N, CA, C and O of each residue as an XYZ file, in Angstrom:
228
protein
N       0.852     -1.174      0.000
C       0.000      0.000      0.000
C       0.900      1.240      0.000
O       1.775      1.380      0.854
N       0.683      2.111     -0.937
C       1.502      3.308     -0.996
C       0.865      4.453     -0.203
O      -0.264      4.337      0.275
N       1.591      5.538     -0.073
C       1.156      6.656      0.766
C      -0.066      7.362      0.179
O      -0.900      7.870      0.929
N      -0.185      7.400     -1.147
C      -1.342      8.029     -1.776
C      -2.640      7.325     -1.424
O      -3.657      7.972     -1.172
N      -2.605      6.006     -1.406
C      -3.791      5.239     -1.044
C      -4.150      5.451      0.427
O      -5.327      5.530      0.777
N      -3.145      5.541      1.275
C      -3.397      5.800      2.692
C      -4.050      7.172      2.890
O      -4.937      7.325      3.729
N      -3.610      8.164      2.116
C      -4.231      9.487      2.207
C      -5.670      9.462      1.718
O      -6.528     10.138      2.286
N      -5.946      8.694      0.674
C      -7.323      8.569      0.201
C      -8.216      7.902      1.236
O      -9.361      8.312      1.431
N      -7.702      6.888      1.891
C      -8.474      6.235      2.944
C      -8.729      7.184      4.118
O      -9.820      7.197      4.686
N      -7.726      7.968      4.472
C      -7.914      8.940      5.548
C      -8.943     10.002      5.151
O      -9.755     10.425      5.974
N      -8.904     10.426      3.896
C      -9.890     11.393      3.416
C     -11.301     10.840      3.480
O     -12.233     11.558      3.843
N     -11.468      9.579      3.134
C     -12.785      8.952      3.235
C     -13.258      8.839      4.672
O     -14.436      9.043      4.964
N     -12.338      8.515      5.568
C     -12.674      8.433      6.988
C     -13.110      9.796      7.526
O     -14.094      9.890      8.260
N     -12.383     10.844      7.164
C     -12.738     12.186      7.620
C     -14.050     12.656      7.006
O     -14.830     13.351      7.657
N     -14.292     12.283      5.767
C     -15.558     12.633      5.123
C     -16.728     11.959      5.831
O     -17.778     12.571      6.027
N     -16.547     10.711      6.211
C     -17.582     10.014      6.973
C     -17.832     10.659      8.325
O     -18.976     10.742      8.772
N     -16.780     11.111      8.973
C     -16.936     11.808     10.247
C     -17.673     13.127     10.097
O     -18.512     13.473     10.930
N     -17.363     13.865      9.036
C     -18.052     15.130      8.786
C     -19.533     14.884      8.513
O     -20.393     15.625      8.988
N     -19.820     13.838      7.746
C     -21.215     13.513      7.436
C     -21.964     13.103      8.699
O     -23.121     13.476      8.888
N     -21.305     12.338      9.560
C     -21.924     11.884     10.796
C     -22.253     13.063     11.715
O     -23.327     13.109     12.314
N     -21.338     13.999     11.819
C     -21.583     15.166     12.662
C     -22.658     16.057     12.049
O     -23.480     16.623     12.769
N     -22.655     16.183     10.729
C     -23.648     17.017     10.060
C     -25.052     16.456     10.250
O     -26.009     17.217     10.389
N     -25.182     15.124     10.258
C     -26.489     14.493     10.412
C     -26.985     14.497     11.855
O     -28.182     14.329     12.088
N     -26.104     14.681     12.816
C     -26.491     14.640     14.228
C     -27.176     15.953     14.604
O     -26.531     16.997     14.698
N     -28.453     15.888     14.811
C     -29.205     17.063     15.253
C     -29.330     17.017     16.763
O     -29.499     15.949     17.353
N     -29.248     18.165     17.373
C     -29.413     18.220     18.820
C     -30.896     18.419     19.143
O     -31.738     18.450     18.245
N     -31.198     18.549     20.407
C     -32.584     18.747     20.815
C     -33.095     20.129     20.445
O     -34.303     20.360     20.391
N     -32.177     21.042     20.192
C     -32.583     22.376     19.792
C     -33.013     22.352     18.330
O     -32.918     21.328     17.654
N     -33.472     23.465     17.873
C     -33.922     23.547     16.486
C     -32.711     23.652     15.562
O     -32.028     24.677     15.555
N     -32.441     22.616     14.792
C     -31.318     22.630     13.865
C     -30.001     22.247     14.519
O     -29.974     21.688     15.615
N     -28.913     22.555     13.833
C     -27.578     22.221     14.327
C     -27.034     23.357     15.173
O     -27.396     24.520     14.994
N     -26.164     22.998     16.088
C     -25.533     24.024     16.910
C     -24.308     24.579     16.179
O     -23.837     23.989     15.206
N     -23.808     25.696     16.647
C     -22.636     26.321     16.033
C     -21.407     25.440     16.057
O     -20.743     25.299     15.030
N     -21.072     24.834     17.205
C     -19.896     23.967     17.233
C     -20.007     22.753     16.313
O     -18.998     22.298     15.774
N     -21.219     22.222     16.125
C     -21.394     21.101     15.197
C     -21.043     21.523     13.783
O     -20.362     20.792     13.065
N     -21.500     22.688     13.384
C     -21.235     23.170     12.028
C     -19.746     23.436     11.842
O     -19.172     23.071     10.816
N     -19.120     24.068     12.828
C     -17.689     24.381     12.733
C     -16.858     23.100     12.636
O     -15.957     23.002     11.803
N     -17.163     22.125     13.488
C     -16.394     20.880     13.484
C     -16.615     20.100     12.187
O     -15.677     19.499     11.663
N     -17.838     20.103     11.668
C     -18.114     19.420     10.403
C     -17.363     20.081      9.251
O     -16.855     19.389      8.368
N     -17.286     21.398      9.249
C     -16.570     22.112      8.187
C     -15.068     21.837      8.281
O     -14.401     21.674      7.259
N     -14.540     21.786      9.498
C     -13.114     21.490      9.671
C     -12.800     20.078      9.175
O     -11.804     19.866      8.483
N     -13.653     19.113      9.531
C     -13.440     17.744      9.057
C     -13.585     17.652      7.542
O     -12.840     16.921      6.889
N     -14.533     18.385      6.985
C     -14.716     18.371      5.530
C     -13.494     18.954      4.824
O     -13.058     18.425      3.801
N     -12.945     20.029      5.356
C     -11.741     20.621      4.755
C     -10.569     19.653      4.838
O      -9.806     19.521      3.881
N     -10.419     18.972      5.977
C      -9.363     17.969      6.107
C      -9.555     16.806      5.146
O      -8.588     16.280      4.593
N     -10.804     16.408      4.949
C     -11.084     15.308      4.029
C     -10.734     15.693      2.594
O     -10.165     14.892      1.852
N     -11.070     16.901      2.214
C     -10.759     17.360      0.855
C      -9.254     17.444      0.661
O      -8.736     17.009     -0.367
N      -8.547     18.000      1.638
C      -7.089     18.121      1.517
C      -6.420     16.751      1.454
O      -5.517     16.542      0.644
N      -6.850     15.823      2.297
C      -6.254     14.484      2.298
C      -6.560     13.762      0.989
O      -5.685     13.093      0.438
N      -7.778     13.884      0.488
C      -8.143     13.204     -0.750
C      -7.369     13.753     -1.953
O      -6.863     12.995     -2.780
N      -7.290     15.070     -2.032
C      -6.566     15.684     -3.149
C      -5.077     15.333     -3.070
O      -4.447     15.052     -4.089
N      -4.524     15.348     -1.864
C      -3.120     14.976     -1.703
C      -2.900     13.524     -2.102
O      -1.898     13.198     -2.738
N      -3.830     12.653     -1.734
C      -3.719     11.245     -2.111
C      -3.787     11.043     -3.609
O      -3.043     10.234     -4.162
N      -4.675     11.775     -4.273
C      -4.781     11.668     -5.722
C      -3.505     12.166     -6.387
O      -3.011     11.547     -7.329
N      -2.972     13.280     -5.902
C      -1.752     13.818     -6.490
C      -0.535     12.928     -6.218
O       0.387     12.881     -7.032
N      -0.525     12.224     -5.084
C       0.589     11.321     -4.764
C       0.586     10.088     -5.653
O       1.639      9.521     -5.945
N      -0.601      9.675     -6.080
C      -0.690      8.471     -6.907
C      -0.244      8.830     -8.298
O      -0.231      7.974     -9.183
């Protein structure tokens, strides 16, 4: 397994985490601010890891 494939797998894992947090609604109406911020941070990490993995391959 090369490093590019490992980065792609990490990007998929982070994307799944962002999706999981985005889908988690609290008891309040809609998502809370920290949920949105954390989901956006994970999404940015997923995009960076995926693009880096593609470029490494």
